TORTOR-67742 format. One record per residue (C-alpha): x negated, y negated, z negated. Coordinates in steps of 0.05 Angstrom, whole numbers, padded with zeros to 5 digits, always signed. Example, Ala and Ser with C-alpha at 12.3 -4.5 7.8 and 13.67 -1.06 7.14 Angstrom:
residues 2
-00246+00090-00156 -00273+00021-00143 
END
This chain:
residues 114
-02330-00400-01365 -02348-00398-01438 -02418-00385-01463 -02435-00315-01486 -02433-00316-01563 -02485-00261-01565 -02538-00299-01527 -02576-00350-01568 -02586-00419-01535 -02662-00414-01537 -02658-00351-01495 -02621-00389-01440 -02674-00443-01438 -02736-00400-01451 -02745-00436-01517 -02746-00506-01486 -02705-00561-01518 -02724-00620-01474 -02730-00639-01401 -02771-00691-01365 -02707-00723-01340 -02671-00775-01382 -02602-00746-01390 -02551-00782-01433 -02483-00750-01445 -02453-00800-01395 -02505-00789-01341 -02471-00768-01276 -02497-00705-01241 -02480-00679-01173 -02502-00626-01123 -02522-00655-01055 -02518-00591-01014 -02484-00533-01047 -02521-00468-01032 -02480-00405-01048 -02541-00360-01042 -02578-00403-01093 -02516-00400-01139 -02515-00324-01135 -02587-00320-01162 -02573-00364-01223 -02556-00338-01292 -02481-00345-01308 -02488-00409-01350 -02530-00445-01298 -02485-00420-01242 -02423-00448-01274 -02457-00517-01282 -02483-00515-01210 -02416-00494-01181 -02376-00546-01220 -02425-00602-01202 -02419-00579-01130 -02347-00600-01126 -02352-00670-01155 -02400-00714-01194 -02390-00705-01268 -02423-00728-01332 -02469-00682-01371 -02418-00680-01427 -02361-00661-01379 -02402-00606-01348 -02420-00580-01417 -02348-00580-01441 -02316-00551-01378 -02368-00495-01371 -02371-00477-01445 -02447-00488-01448 -02476-00525-01507 -02499-00596-01492 -02573-00581-01506 -02573-00521-01460 -02535-00560-01407 -02588-00615-01408 -02645-00565-01399 -02611-00525-01344 -02592-00589-01306 -02664-00614-01313 -02689-00548-01285 -02643-00552-01225 -02659-00625-01213 -02734-00609-01214 -02720-00559-01158 -02682-00611-01118 -02616-00573-01127 -02581-00626-01169 -02583-00702-01166 -02585-00741-01231 -02551-00806-01213 -02580-00870-01239 -02546-00893-01303 -02497-00949-01293 -02504-00967-01366 -02566-00994-01399 -02557-00952-01461 -02506-00905-01493 -02484-00965-01535 -02467-01008-01475 -02401-01044-01487 -02373-01022-01419 -02387-00950-01435 -02356-00955-01504 -02293-00984-01473 -02289-00926-01424 -02297-00876-01482 -02242-00911-01522 -02197-00911-01461 -02210-00837-01450 -02194-00821-01523 -02129-00859-01519 -02109-00817-01459 -02117-00754-01501 -02075-00782-01558 
END
């Protein structure tokens, strides 16, 4: 699903740009117990993130890219669902986004695309 070009990002997040959760681009997110009724009540952008995370744990960046939702909006929507107990934000396995192990994974991933 691609984001609606007519809807401004601040409308999707009610003007919020931050969340109380620490979400890096590489932070893994998952849905512990997928609830179809909950998914049906979500706006399309949040629904696509929730449904995709319900199938497998993915990073914030992967969810954003696959669902066509901007990274900032993705972070806020994930934070909202995590606050409701609908998503789990997995503990970071890297101490920072500049961790050498993470950078190696990124380089390896880029080489796969080439």
